[in-house]
C-alpha positions as CSV (number, residue, x, y, z in Angstrom):
1,M,129.3,110.9,102.6
2,R,126.9,113.7,101.6
3,V,123.2,113.9,101.9
4,G,120.5,116.0,100.6
5,V,117.8,116.3,103.4
6,Y,114.5,117.7,102.2
7,L,111.3,118.9,104.2
8,A,107.8,119.9,102.2
9,H,105.8,120.8,105.4
10,P,104.4,124.6,105.5
11,R,103.7,124.8,109.3
12,P,106.7,125.2,112.0
13,G,106.3,123.3,114.8
14,S,105.0,120.2,112.9
15,F,105.8,116.9,113.2
16,N,107.2,116.4,109.7
17,H,109.7,119.4,111.1
18,A,110.7,117.3,114.0
19,L,111.2,114.4,111.8
20,F,113.4,116.7,109.5
21,D,115.6,117.9,112.6
22,A,115.9,114.7,114.0
23,V,117.8,113.1,110.6
24,V,119.6,116.2,110.1
25,E,120.8,116.0,113.5
26,E,121.7,112.3,113.6
27,L,123.2,112.2,110.2
28,R,125.6,115.3,111.1
29,G,126.4,113.1,114.6
30,R,127.5,110.4,112.3
31,G,130.0,112.5,110.4
32,C,128.0,113.1,106.9
33,Q,128.1,116.2,105.2
34,V,124.5,117.0,105.2
35,V,123.0,119.5,102.7
36,A,119.5,120.6,104.3
37,H,116.7,122.0,103.0
38,D,113.4,123.2,104.5
39,L,111.9,124.0,101.0
40,C,108.7,126.0,102.7
41,A,110.6,127.8,104.7
42,E,113.1,128.9,102.0
43,E,110.3,129.9,99.6
44,F,110.7,127.5,96.7
45,A,108.8,128.4,94.1
46,P,106.8,124.9,92.8
47,S,105.8,126.5,89.5
48,L,107.5,125.5,86.2
49,A,108.0,128.2,83.7
50,A,107.5,127.3,79.5
51,Q,111.2,127.3,79.4
52,E,111.5,124.4,82.3
53,T,109.6,122.1,80.4
54,E,112.3,119.7,78.2
55,T,111.6,115.8,78.5
56,V,114.7,115.0,75.6
57,R,116.9,117.9,75.5
58,S,119.1,118.9,78.3
59,A,117.7,121.5,79.8
60,S,118.7,125.2,79.8
61,Q,120.5,127.1,82.6
62,A,118.1,128.0,85.3
63,H,117.3,131.3,85.4
64,D,115.9,131.4,89.4
65,A,119.4,131.2,91.5
66,Q,117.7,129.0,93.8
67,V,116.9,126.0,91.2
68,A,120.2,126.7,89.8
69,L,121.8,126.1,93.5
70,H,119.6,122.8,93.6
71,R,120.4,121.5,91.0
72,A,123.8,121.8,91.3
73,E,123.6,120.2,94.7
74,V,121.8,116.9,93.5
75,G,124.9,115.9,91.5
76,T,126.9,116.0,94.3
77,L,124.6,113.6,96.8
78,D,125.6,110.2,97.8
79,A,121.8,109.8,99.0
80,M,118.7,111.9,99.9
81,V,115.8,111.8,102.6
82,F,112.8,113.3,101.6
83,V,110.2,114.1,104.4
84,H,106.9,115.1,103.5
85,P,103.3,114.1,104.6
86,N,100.6,112.4,102.2
87,W,98.4,115.2,101.4
88,W,96.0,113.6,98.8
89,G,97.7,110.5,98.0
90,M,100.5,112.8,97.1
91,P,103.4,115.5,98.3
92,P,102.4,118.9,98.9
93,A,102.6,121.1,95.8
94,V,106.3,122.3,96.8
95,L,107.8,119.0,96.9
96,A,106.6,118.2,93.3
97,G,107.7,121.3,92.3
98,W,110.9,120.9,93.4
99,V,111.4,117.0,91.5
100,Q,109.9,118.8,88.2
101,R,112.3,121.6,88.5
102,V,115.4,119.9,89.5
103,F,115.4,116.7,88.3
104,V,115.5,118.1,84.6
105,P,117.3,116.3,81.6
106,G,121.0,117.0,81.8
107,V,120.9,117.2,85.3
108,A,119.1,114.1,86.9
109,Y,118.5,111.4,83.7
110,K,119.2,111.3,79.7
111,L,116.9,110.3,77.5
112,G,117.5,109.7,74.1
113,T,113.8,109.9,72.4
114,A,110.6,110.7,74.3
115,D,109.9,107.2,74.0
116,G,112.9,105.5,75.5
117,E,114.4,104.1,78.5
118,P,115.8,106.9,80.9
119,A,119.5,106.6,81.4
120,G,119.3,108.1,85.6
121,L,122.3,110.6,86.2
122,L,122.3,111.5,89.6
123,K,125.0,109.2,91.6
124,A,123.1,109.2,95.0
125,G,122.2,105.3,95.3
126,R,119.8,105.2,98.2
127,A,117.0,107.8,98.9
128,L,114.8,107.6,102.3
129,V,111.4,108.7,102.4
130,L,109.8,109.6,105.6
131,N,106.3,110.0,105.2
132,T,103.6,111.0,107.7
133,S,99.6,110.0,107.3
134,D,96.4,110.0,109.1
135,T,95.0,107.0,107.2
136,P,95.3,103.8,108.4
137,A,97.6,101.5,106.7
138,D,94.8,98.8,105.7
139,R,92.5,101.6,104.1
140,E,95.6,102.9,102.4
141,E,96.3,99.9,101.1
142,S,93.4,98.4,100.0
143,E,91.2,102.0,98.9
144,F,93.8,104.0,97.2
145,G,96.8,101.3,96.6
146,D,99.4,103.5,98.8
147,P,100.2,105.8,95.5
148,L,102.9,107.5,97.1
149,H,104.8,104.2,97.1
150,S,104.6,104.5,93.3
151,I,105.5,107.9,92.7
152,W,108.8,107.1,94.9
153,S,109.4,103.9,94.3
154,A,108.2,103.5,90.8
155,C,108.0,106.9,88.9
156,V,110.5,109.4,90.3
157,L,113.9,107.8,92.1
158,P,114.7,104.7,89.7
159,Y,114.1,107.3,86.8
160,V,117.1,109.5,88.2
161,G,119.4,106.8,88.9
162,V,118.5,105.9,92.6
163,A,118.2,102.4,92.7
164,D,117.8,101.9,96.7
165,V,114.5,103.3,97.7
166,R,113.2,102.9,101.4
167,R,109.9,104.4,102.6
168,V,108.7,104.5,106.4
169,V,105.3,105.5,107.1
170,F,104.5,107.2,110.5
171,R,100.7,106.9,111.4
172,T,98.2,108.3,112.3
173,V,99.6,111.5,113.4
174,T,96.7,113.5,114.3
175,D,95.8,111.6,117.6
176,S,99.5,110.2,118.4
177,A,100.8,110.2,122.0
178,D,103.8,111.4,123.0
179,E,105.6,108.0,123.3
180,D,104.2,107.2,119.7
181,R,105.9,110.2,118.5
182,A,109.2,110.0,120.5
183,A,109.3,106.1,119.0
184,W,108.9,107.6,115.5
185,L,111.6,110.0,116.1
186,A,114.4,107.1,117.1
187,E,113.1,105.1,113.9
188,A,113.6,107.8,112.0
189,R,117.0,108.3,113.3
190,R,117.9,104.9,112.3
191,Q,116.4,104.7,109.1
192,A,118.7,107.6,108.7
193,A,121.6,105.8,110.0
194,A,121.2,102.8,107.9
195,L,121.5,105.0,104.6
196,L,125.2,104.8,105.6
197,T,126.0,101.3,105.5
């Protein structure tokens, strides 16, 4: 099984990095071919160029070699894992830009007309999203409606053909104890392993 694992956090040593490392290690230990990307460390450029803004017509060949590589890779994946914090109810800019530049028409979906229904092109049938947050769950739901759930489970992944979207939120991270973090890392490993069944 070939799995893409994507990290979006700029600070080395963050708990997001620990989650990413645990997932990559778990999947490789189970014999997976893992394509691992630390988007910030790789300095993935999130800004769309004008020629990358197609909606219906297939996107033109990427002039950025890094973007071209990522577009080629996503079509080969059986599953995907995204690791990122909840910042302002959104993924960090580097991951939002990655989605906009990589999940393009002709690569991740096709659309007959602007108001039509998309057909997902990715063969990855399942994805796992691991989020960190400092907002308590009840406040997240009552005040904000859990926008990251909508982004990943309604707006992004089904659009490109990923029907099985799993998400786990680890909270609250800033004031967490070492034993909490150890338990969360173990849970991240369990969730990653469950992608394979």
